[in-house]
TORTOR-767030 format. One record per residue: residue in three letters; residue number from 1; x, y, z of N, C-alpha, C in turn. Coordinates in Angstrom, 1 decimal, always signed. Layout:
+--------+------+--------+---------+--------+---------+----------+--------+--------+---------+--------+
! drenza ! baro ! n_east ! n_north !   n_up ! ca_east ! ca_north !  ca_up ! c_east ! c_north !   c_up !
+--------+------+--------+---------+--------+---------+----------+--------+--------+---------+--------+
!    ALA !  NUM !      X !       Y !      Z !       X !        Y !      Z !      X !       Y !      Z !
...
+--------+------+--------+---------+--------+---------+----------+--------+--------+---------+--------+
! end
This chain:
+--------+------+--------+---------+--------+---------+----------+--------+--------+---------+--------+
! drenza ! baro ! n_east ! n_north !   n_up ! ca_east ! ca_north !  ca_up ! c_east ! c_north !   c_up !
+--------+------+--------+---------+--------+---------+----------+--------+--------+---------+--------+
!    MET !    1 !   -5.3 !    -4.0 !  -19.8 !    -4.8 !     -3.9 !  -18.4 !   -6.0 !    -3.0 !  -17.6 !
!    SER !    2 !   -6.1 !    -3.5 !  -16.5 !    -7.2 !     -2.9 !  -15.6 !   -6.5 !    -2.2 !  -14.5 !
!    CYS !    3 !   -7.2 !    -1.3 !  -14.0 !    -6.6 !     -0.4 !  -12.9 !   -6.5 !    -1.3 !  -11.5 !
!    PRO !    4 !   -5.4 !    -1.3 !  -10.9 !    -5.2 !     -2.1 !   -9.7 !   -6.0 !    -1.5 !   -8.6 !
!    ILE !    5 !   -6.5 !    -0.4 !   -8.5 !    -7.1 !     +0.2 !   -7.4 !   -8.9 !    -0.3 !   -7.6 !
!    CYS !    6 !   -9.4 !    +0.3 !   -8.8 !   -10.7 !     +0.2 !   -9.0 !  -11.2 !    -1.0 !  -10.0 !
!    GLY !    7 !  -10.2 !    -1.4 !  -10.7 !   -10.4 !     -2.3 !  -11.8 !  -11.0 !    -1.8 !  -13.1 !
!    GLY !    8 !  -11.0 !    -0.4 !  -13.2 !   -11.7 !     +0.1 !  -14.5 !  -10.4 !    +0.0 !  -15.6 !
!    ASP !    9 !  -10.7 !    +0.4 !  -16.8 !    -9.7 !     +0.5 !  -17.9 !   -8.8 !    +1.6 !  -17.7 !
!    THR !   10 !   -7.3 !    +1.3 !  -18.0 !    -6.3 !     +2.2 !  -17.8 !   -6.3 !    +3.3 !  -18.7 !
!    ALA !   11 !   -5.8 !    +4.5 !  -18.2 !    -5.7 !     +5.6 !  -19.1 !   -4.1 !    +5.8 !  -19.5 !
!    HIS !   12 !   -3.8 !    +6.2 !  -20.6 !    -2.6 !     +6.3 !  -21.0 !   -1.6 !    +7.2 !  -20.2 !
!    THR !   13 !   -2.3 !    +8.4 !  -19.8 !    -1.4 !     +9.4 !  -19.1 !   -1.2 !    +9.0 !  -17.6 !
!    VAL !   14 !   -2.0 !    +8.1 !  -17.1 !    -1.7 !     +7.9 !  -15.7 !   -1.5 !    +6.2 !  -15.4 !
!    ARG !   15 !   -1.1 !    +5.6 !  -16.4 !    -1.0 !     +4.1 !  -16.5 !   -0.1 !    +3.7 !  -15.5 !
!    PRO !   16 !   -0.3 !    +2.7 !  -14.7 !    -1.3 !     +1.6 !  -14.9 !   -2.8 !    +2.0 !  -14.2 !
!    PHE !   17 !   -3.2 !    +3.1 !  -14.0 !    -4.3 !     +3.5 !  -13.2 !   -5.1 !    +3.9 !  -14.2 !
!    CYS !   18 !   -6.5 !    +4.2 !  -13.8 !    -7.6 !     +4.9 !  -14.6 !   -7.5 !    +6.2 !  -14.6 !
!    SER !   19 !   -7.3 !    +6.7 !  -13.4 !    -7.3 !     +8.3 !  -13.4 !   -6.3 !    +8.6 !  -12.2 !
!    LYS !   20 !   -6.2 !   +10.0 !  -12.1 !    -5.3 !    +10.5 !  -11.1 !   -5.8 !   +10.2 !   -9.7 !
!    ARG !   21 !   -7.1 !   +10.0 !   -9.4 !    -7.7 !     +9.8 !   -8.2 !   -7.1 !    +8.5 !   -7.7 !
!    CYS !   22 !   -7.1 !    +7.4 !   -8.5 !    -6.5 !     +6.2 !   -8.2 !   -5.2 !    +6.1 !   -8.0 !
!    ALA !   23 !   -4.4 !    +6.9 !   -8.8 !    -2.9 !     +7.0 !   -8.7 !   -2.7 !    +7.5 !   -7.3 !
!    ASP !   24 !   -3.4 !    +8.6 !   -6.9 !    -3.1 !     +9.2 !   -5.7 !   -3.5 !    +8.4 !   -4.5 !
!    ILE !   25 !   -4.7 !    +7.5 !   -4.5 !    -4.9 !     +6.5 !   -3.6 !   -3.8 !    +5.4 !   -3.4 !
!    ASP !   26 !   -3.3 !    +4.9 !   -4.6 !    -2.0 !     +4.2 !   -4.5 !   -1.0 !    +4.8 !   -3.7 !
!    LEU !   27 !   -0.6 !    +5.9 !   -4.1 !    +0.6 !     +6.6 !   -3.4 !   +0.3 !    +6.6 !   -1.9 !
!    ALA !   28 !   -1.0 !    +7.1 !   -1.4 !    -1.3 !     +7.2 !   -0.1 !   -1.1 !    +5.9 !   +0.5 !
!    LYS !   29 !   -1.5 !    +4.8 !   -0.1 !    -1.2 !     +3.4 !   +0.5 !   +0.2 !    +3.3 !   +0.9 !
!    TRP !   30 !   +1.0 !    +3.7 !   -0.2 !    +2.6 !     +3.4 !   +0.1 !   +2.9 !    +4.5 !   +1.2 !
!    LEU !   31 !   +2.8 !    +5.6 !   +1.2 !    +3.2 !     +6.5 !   +2.3 !   +2.7 !    +6.3 !   +3.8 !
!    ASN !   32 !   +1.3 !    +5.8 !   +3.7 !    +1.0 !     +5.4 !   +5.1 !   +1.4 !    +4.1 !   +5.6 !
!    GLY !   33 !   +2.0 !    +3.2 !   +4.8 !    +2.6 !     +1.9 !   +5.1 !   +1.6 !    +0.9 !   +4.9 !
!    SER !   34 !   +0.6 !    +0.9 !   +4.2 !    -0.3 !     -0.1 !   +3.8 !   +0.2 !    -1.2 !   +3.1 !
!    TYR !   35 !   +1.3 !    -0.7 !   +2.2 !    +2.1 !     -1.6 !   +1.4 !   +3.4 !    -1.9 !   +2.0 !
!    ALA !   36 !   +3.9 !    -3.0 !   +2.0 !    +5.1 !     -3.2 !   +2.7 !   +5.9 !    -4.4 !   +1.8 !
!    VAL !   37 !   +7.0 !    -4.4 !   +1.8 !    +7.8 !     -5.6 !   +1.3 !   +8.2 !    -6.4 !   +2.5 !
!    PRO !   38 !   +7.8 !    -7.9 !   +2.5 !    +8.3 !     -8.6 !   +3.4 !   +9.8 !    -8.9 !   +3.6 !
!    SER !   39 !  +10.2 !    -9.0 !   +4.8 !   +11.7 !     -9.4 !   +5.0 !  +11.9 !   -10.7 !   +5.5 !
!    GLN !   40 !  +13.0 !   -11.3 !   +5.2 !   +13.2 !    -12.6 !   +5.7 !  +14.0 !   -12.5 !   +6.9 !
!    ARG !   41 !  +14.6 !   -11.6 !   +7.4 !   +15.6 !    -11.4 !   +8.5 !  +14.7 !   -11.5 !   +9.8 !
!    GLU !   42 !  +15.3 !   -12.3 !  +10.7 !   +14.8 !    -12.5 !  +12.0 !  +14.4 !   -11.3 !  +12.6 !
!    GLU !   43 !  +15.5 !   -10.3 !  +12.7 !   +15.5 !     -9.1 !  +13.6 !  +14.4 !    -8.3 !  +13.1 !
!    ASP !   44 !  +14.0 !    -8.1 !  +11.8 !   +13.0 !     -7.4 !  +11.2 !  +11.5 !    -7.8 !  +11.7 !
!    ALA !   45 !  +11.4 !    -9.2 !  +11.9 !   +10.1 !     -9.8 !  +12.4 !   +9.9 !    -9.4 !  +13.9 !
!    GLU !   46 !  +11.0 !    -9.5 !  +14.6 !   +10.7 !     -9.2 !  +16.0 !  +10.4 !    -7.6 !  +16.2 !
!    ALA !   47 !  +11.1 !    -6.8 !  +15.4 !   +10.8 !     -5.5 !  +15.5 !   +9.5 !    -5.2 !  +15.1 !
!    THR !   48 !   +9.0 !    -5.8 !  +14.1 !    +7.8 !     -5.5 !  +13.5 !   +6.5 !    -5.8 !  +14.4 !
!    SER !   49 !   +6.8 !    -7.0 !  +15.2 !    +5.7 !     -7.6 !  +16.1 !   +5.9 !    -6.7 !  +17.3 !
!    GLU !   50 !   +6.8 !    -6.1 !  +17.8 !    +6.9 !     -5.2 !  +18.8 !   +6.2 !    -3.9 !  +18.6 !
!    GLN !   51 !   +6.4 !    -3.4 !  +17.4 !    +5.8 !     -2.1 !  +17.0 !   +4.0 !    -2.5 !  +16.9 !
!    ALA !   52 !   +3.7 !    -3.5 !  +16.4 !    +2.5 !     -3.8 !  +16.4 !   +1.7 !    -3.9 !  +17.6 !
!    GLU !   53 !   +2.5 !    -4.4 !  +18.7 !    +1.9 !     -4.6 !  +20.1 !   +1.9 !    -3.3 !  +20.6 !
!    ASN !   54 !   +2.8 !    -2.2 !  +20.2 !    +2.7 !     -0.9 !  +20.8 !   +1.9 !    +0.2 !  +20.3 !
!    GLN !   55 !   +1.2 !    -0.2 !  +19.1 !    +0.4 !     +0.8 !  +18.3 !   -1.2 !    +0.4 !  +18.8 !
!    PRO !   56 !   -1.9 !    +1.6 !  +18.9 !    -3.5 !     +1.4 !  +19.1 !   -4.0 !    +0.8 !  +17.9 !
!    TYR !   57 !   -5.0 !    +0.1 !  +18.0 !    -5.8 !     -0.4 !  +16.8 !   -6.3 !    +0.8 !  +15.9 !
!    ARG !   58 !   -6.2 !    +0.6 !  +14.6 !    -6.5 !     +1.7 !  +13.7 !   -7.3 !    +1.0 !  +12.6 !
!    PRO !   59 !   -8.8 !    +1.2 !  +12.6 !    -9.5 !     +0.4 !  +11.6 !   -9.2 !    +1.2 !  +10.3 !
!    HIS !   60 !   -9.4 !    +0.4 !   +9.3 !    -9.1 !     +0.9 !   +8.0 !   -9.9 !    +2.1 !   +7.5 !
+--------+------+--------+---------+--------+---------+----------+--------+--------+---------+--------+
! end
Protein backbone atom coordinates (compact mmCIF):
# COMPACT_ATOMS: atom_id res chain seq x y z
CA MET A 1 0.00 0.00 0.00
CA SER A 2 1.28 3.47 -0.80
CA CYS A 3 0.75 6.80 0.98
CA PRO A 4 -2.19 8.71 -0.54
CA ILE A 5 -0.34 12.02 -0.11
CA CYS A 6 3.17 11.38 -1.43
CA GLY A 7 3.05 7.83 -2.80
CA GLY A 8 5.74 6.49 -0.45
CA ASP A 9 5.61 3.20 1.45
CA THR A 10 3.29 3.26 4.44
CA ALA A 11 4.44 3.05 8.04
CA HIS A 12 2.58 0.78 10.43
CA THR A 13 2.26 3.48 13.12
CA VAL A 14 0.57 6.09 10.87
CA ARG A 15 -1.12 3.87 8.35
CA PRO A 16 -2.30 4.53 5.58
CA PHE A 17 0.32 7.29 5.49
CA CYS A 18 4.10 7.10 5.38
CA SER A 19 4.72 9.69 8.10
CA LYS A 20 3.06 11.96 10.64
CA ARG A 21 3.70 14.84 8.23
CA CYS A 22 1.58 13.26 5.47
CA ALA A 23 -1.13 12.40 8.02
CA ASP A 24 -1.19 16.04 9.15
CA ILE A 25 -1.39 17.26 5.54
CA ASP A 26 -4.40 15.00 4.98
CA LEU A 27 -6.07 16.24 8.18
CA ALA A 28 -5.54 19.86 7.12
CA LYS A 29 -7.23 19.13 3.79
CA TRP A 30 -10.29 17.82 5.62
CA LEU A 31 -10.35 20.76 8.03
CA ASN A 32 -10.05 23.49 5.38
CA GLY A 33 -12.69 21.93 3.14
CA SER A 34 -10.47 20.67 0.33
CA TYR A 35 -12.14 17.28 0.64
CA ALA A 36 -15.91 17.13 0.41
CA VAL A 37 -18.54 14.48 -0.01
CA PRO A 38 -20.86 15.35 -2.91
CA SER A 39 -24.56 15.69 -2.24
CA GLN A 40 -27.40 14.75 -4.54
CA ARG A 41 -29.83 17.23 -2.95
CA GLU A 42 -30.74 20.18 -5.18
CA GLU A 43 -30.78 22.65 -2.27
CA ASP A 44 -27.16 21.80 -1.45
CA ALA A 45 -26.04 22.45 -5.03
CA GLU A 46 -27.68 25.88 -5.04
CA ALA A 47 -26.16 26.83 -1.68
CA THR A 48 -22.71 25.69 -2.78
CA SER A 49 -22.82 27.68 -6.00
CA GLU A 50 -23.94 30.80 -4.11
CA GLN A 51 -21.10 30.39 -1.60
CA ALA A 52 -18.55 29.97 -4.39
CA GLU A 53 -19.73 33.17 -6.06
CA ASN A 54 -19.41 35.14 -2.80
CA GLN A 55 -15.93 33.94 -1.88
CA PRO A 56 -12.81 35.62 -3.28
CA TYR A 57 -10.45 33.55 -5.41
CA ARG A 58 -7.92 31.64 -3.29
CA PRO A 59 -5.05 29.96 -5.13
CA HIS A 60 -3.96 26.58 -3.79
